[in-house]
C-alpha positions as CSV (number, residue, x, y, z in Angstrom):
1,M,0.0,0.0,0.0
2,N,1.5,3.3,-1.0
3,E,1.7,6.4,1.2
4,A,-1.4,8.1,-0.4
5,A,-3.5,5.0,0.2
6,V,-2.4,4.9,3.9
7,V,-3.3,8.6,4.4
8,S,-6.7,8.0,2.7
9,A,-7.4,5.0,4.9
10,Q,-6.5,7.0,8.0
11,A,-8.7,9.9,7.0
12,I,-11.7,7.6,6.3
13,S,-11.2,6.0,9.7
14,K,-11.3,9.4,11.4
15,I,-14.4,10.4,9.5
16,I,-16.2,7.2,10.5
17,C,-15.1,7.7,14.2
18,F,-16.3,11.3,14.2
19,A,-19.7,10.4,12.6
20,F,-20.2,7.6,15.2
21,T,-19.4,9.9,18.1
22,G,-21.7,12.6,16.6
23,A,-24.5,10.1,16.4
24,L,-24.1,9.2,20.0
25,L,-24.1,12.9,21.0
26,V,-27.3,13.5,19.0
27,S,-29.0,10.4,20.4
28,E,-28.8,11.6,24.0
29,P,-31.0,14.7,23.7
30,L,-33.5,12.6,21.7
31,K,-33.7,10.1,24.5
32,A,-34.1,12.8,27.1
33,Q,-36.8,14.5,25.0
34,S,-38.7,11.2,24.6
35,A,-38.5,10.6,28.4
36,S,-39.7,14.1,29.1
37,R,-42.8,13.6,26.9
38,S,-43.7,10.4,28.7
39,A,-43.3,12.1,32.2
40,P,-46.6,12.9,33.9
41,Q,-47.9,16.4,33.5
42,P,-47.5,18.6,36.7
43,E,-50.8,19.4,38.5
44,W,-52.1,21.9,41.0
45,S,-52.0,21.2,44.7
46,A,-52.3,23.4,47.8
47,V,-51.5,23.3,51.5
48,D,-54.1,25.0,53.6
49,A,-53.6,27.1,56.7
50,E,-53.7,24.0,58.9
51,G,-50.9,22.3,56.9
52,V,-53.1,19.8,55.0
53,R,-52.3,19.3,51.3
54,H,-55.2,19.3,48.8
55,R,-55.3,18.0,45.2
56,P,-57.8,18.4,42.4
57,S,-58.7,14.7,42.6
58,D,-60.0,15.4,46.1
59,Y,-62.9,17.4,44.5
60,G,-63.8,15.4,41.5
61,D,-65.5,17.6,38.9
62,K,-65.9,20.5,41.3
63,R,-63.6,23.5,41.1
64,A,-60.6,23.3,43.4
65,P,-61.2,25.8,46.3
66,W,-57.8,27.4,45.9
67,L,-58.6,28.4,42.3
68,A,-61.8,30.1,43.6
69,D,-59.7,31.9,46.3
70,R,-57.3,33.5,43.8
71,V,-58.1,37.2,43.7
72,K,-55.2,38.4,41.5
73,F,-53.7,36.8,38.5
74,V,-50.9,38.0,36.3
75,Q,-50.1,36.1,33.1
76,P,-46.4,35.3,32.5
77,N,-44.8,36.9,29.6
78,Y,-44.1,34.6,26.6
79,P,-41.5,36.7,24.7
80,T,-42.1,37.0,21.0
81,E,-38.5,36.0,20.2
82,V,-38.9,32.8,22.3
83,R,-42.2,31.9,20.5
84,A,-40.6,32.6,17.1
85,R,-38.0,29.9,17.9
86,H,-40.9,27.5,18.9
87,I,-39.5,27.1,22.4
88,Q,-42.1,25.5,24.6
89,G,-42.2,23.9,28.1
90,T,-44.3,23.1,31.1
91,G,-43.1,23.5,34.6
92,L,-44.3,23.4,38.2
93,F,-43.7,26.3,40.6
94,R,-44.2,26.3,44.4
95,S,-45.5,29.5,45.8
96,A,-45.2,30.2,49.6
97,L,-47.9,32.5,50.9
98,A,-48.3,34.9,53.8
99,V,-51.4,33.4,55.3
100,N,-52.6,36.6,56.9
101,T,-52.4,38.6,53.6
102,G,-52.6,36.0,50.8
103,S,-49.6,37.5,49.1
104,V,-46.8,35.4,47.6
105,T,-43.6,35.6,49.6
106,N,-41.5,33.1,47.6
107,V,-41.6,31.1,44.4
108,A,-39.5,28.0,43.9
109,V,-39.0,25.9,40.7
110,V,-40.2,22.4,41.5
111,R,-40.0,21.2,37.9
112,S,-38.3,23.4,35.3
113,T,-39.9,24.1,31.9
114,G,-36.4,23.3,30.5
115,F,-35.6,26.9,29.7
116,T,-34.4,29.5,32.1
117,V,-36.2,32.3,30.3
118,L,-39.5,30.6,30.7
119,D,-38.9,29.7,34.3
120,D,-37.9,33.3,35.2
121,S,-41.0,34.6,33.5
122,A,-43.3,32.3,35.4
123,V,-41.6,33.1,38.7
124,R,-41.9,36.9,38.1
125,A,-45.6,36.6,37.3
126,I,-46.5,34.3,40.2
127,H,-44.8,36.7,42.7
128,L,-47.6,39.2,41.8
129,W,-50.5,36.8,42.4
130,R,-52.7,37.1,45.5
131,W,-55.1,34.8,47.3
132,R,-57.8,35.2,49.9
133,P,-56.2,35.8,53.3
134,G,-56.4,33.1,56.0
135,R,-56.9,30.1,53.6
136,W,-53.6,28.8,52.1
137,K,-49.9,28.7,53.0
138,E,-48.5,27.0,49.9
139,I,-49.7,26.4,46.3
140,D,-48.1,24.4,43.6
141,I,-48.8,26.0,40.2
142,P,-48.3,24.3,36.8
143,V,-47.4,26.7,34.1
144,A,-47.5,25.7,30.4
145,F,-45.9,27.8,27.7
146,T,-47.4,26.2,24.6
147,L,-48.1,27.2,21.0
148,G,-51.2,26.3,19.1
149,P,-51.3,25.3,15.5
150,H,-51.0,28.9,14.4
151,G,-48.2,29.7,16.9
152,R,-50.6,31.3,19.4
153,Y,-49.9,31.1,23.1
154,G,-52.0,28.6,25.1
155,G,-53.0,26.1,22.4
156,S,-53.5,23.3,24.9
157,S,-56.7,24.7,26.3
158,A,-58.3,25.5,23.0
159,G,-60.6,22.4,22.9
160,P,-62.2,22.8,26.3
161,T,-62.5,26.6,25.8
162,A,-64.3,26.0,22.5
163,R,-66.7,23.6,24.2
164,G,-67.3,26.0,27.0
165,T,-68.1,28.8,24.6
166,A,-70.5,26.6,22.6
167,S,-72.3,25.7,25.8
168,Y,-72.4,29.3,27.0
169,R,-73.9,30.5,23.8
170,K,-76.7,27.8,24.1
171,G,-77.4,28.8,27.7
172,Y,-75.9,25.7,29.2
173,D,-74.0,27.7,31.9
174,A,-73.2,24.8,34.2
175,S,-71.6,22.8,31.3
176,A,-69.8,26.0,30.2
177,I,-68.3,26.4,33.7
178,K,-67.2,22.8,33.8
179,A,-65.5,23.1,30.4
180,Y,-63.8,26.4,31.3
181,D,-62.5,24.9,34.6
182,E,-61.0,22.1,32.5
183,A,-59.3,24.6,30.2
184,I,-57.8,26.4,33.2
185,R,-56.5,23.1,34.6
186,L,-54.8,22.4,31.3
187,Q,-53.6,25.9,30.8
188,P,-53.6,28.0,33.9
189,M,-52.5,31.1,31.9
190,S,-55.6,31.0,29.6
191,V,-57.0,34.6,29.9
192,E,-59.9,33.8,27.6
193,A,-61.0,30.9,29.8
194,Y,-60.9,33.1,32.9
195,I,-63.0,35.8,31.3
196,M,-65.6,33.5,29.9
197,L,-65.7,31.5,33.2
198,G,-66.6,34.8,34.9
199,S,-69.4,35.5,32.3
200,A,-70.8,32.0,32.8
201,Y,-70.9,32.4,36.6
202,Q,-72.6,35.8,36.1
203,A,-75.2,34.2,33.8
204,E,-75.9,31.5,36.4
205,G,-76.5,34.1,39.1
206,Q,-73.3,33.6,41.0
207,R,-72.2,37.2,41.0
208,D,-69.5,36.9,43.7
209,K,-67.7,34.2,41.8
210,A,-68.1,36.1,38.6
211,I,-66.4,39.2,40.1
212,S,-63.6,37.1,41.6
213,T,-62.9,35.3,38.4
214,K,-62.9,38.4,36.2
215,Q,-60.5,40.1,38.7
216,S,-58.2,37.1,38.3
217,G,-58.3,37.3,34.5
């Protein structure tokens, strides 16, 4: 074998080695991404003033009481440049409350969205939320930054919101309330669902809940 052939064989060997190593490096994020998709979605829970933790499953189809007790809601910012890059993620954030005022004193990341910019946005917004005094001392809040089919924020709640609106227009207020509650569970940042939920409560004669819900939205 002449010198040129030896050099060529060595070069091919290096290329094959590089390609194999690159394939391994690429496969790791794909495995991680697949695992993250199969992971259970985070859900709401809350610790009351007595230290007892509550979960949505404790209330069946009824609205969880800590959702009814939220009196101020600020939607996290989903920056345009982040959405343009189709960056999405769902995280879980634990808010500590001052029981006597209902204000948020601290927010911790229990499960990251996978992106610091989204985590920081959720933490900043949740710090501004407020709850009815004397009821809760800690609340776990799922926050989903998702894009719908047309790149709009909050696509995951589109189905239940549409069902709620259809029921509301037909005068089926109880069904509308149930659908909007489902939309809010899927996408806690859905402003449309909050506004329409308030309207449905008002149509059903539950003025206090309507006012509370619209203030939240």
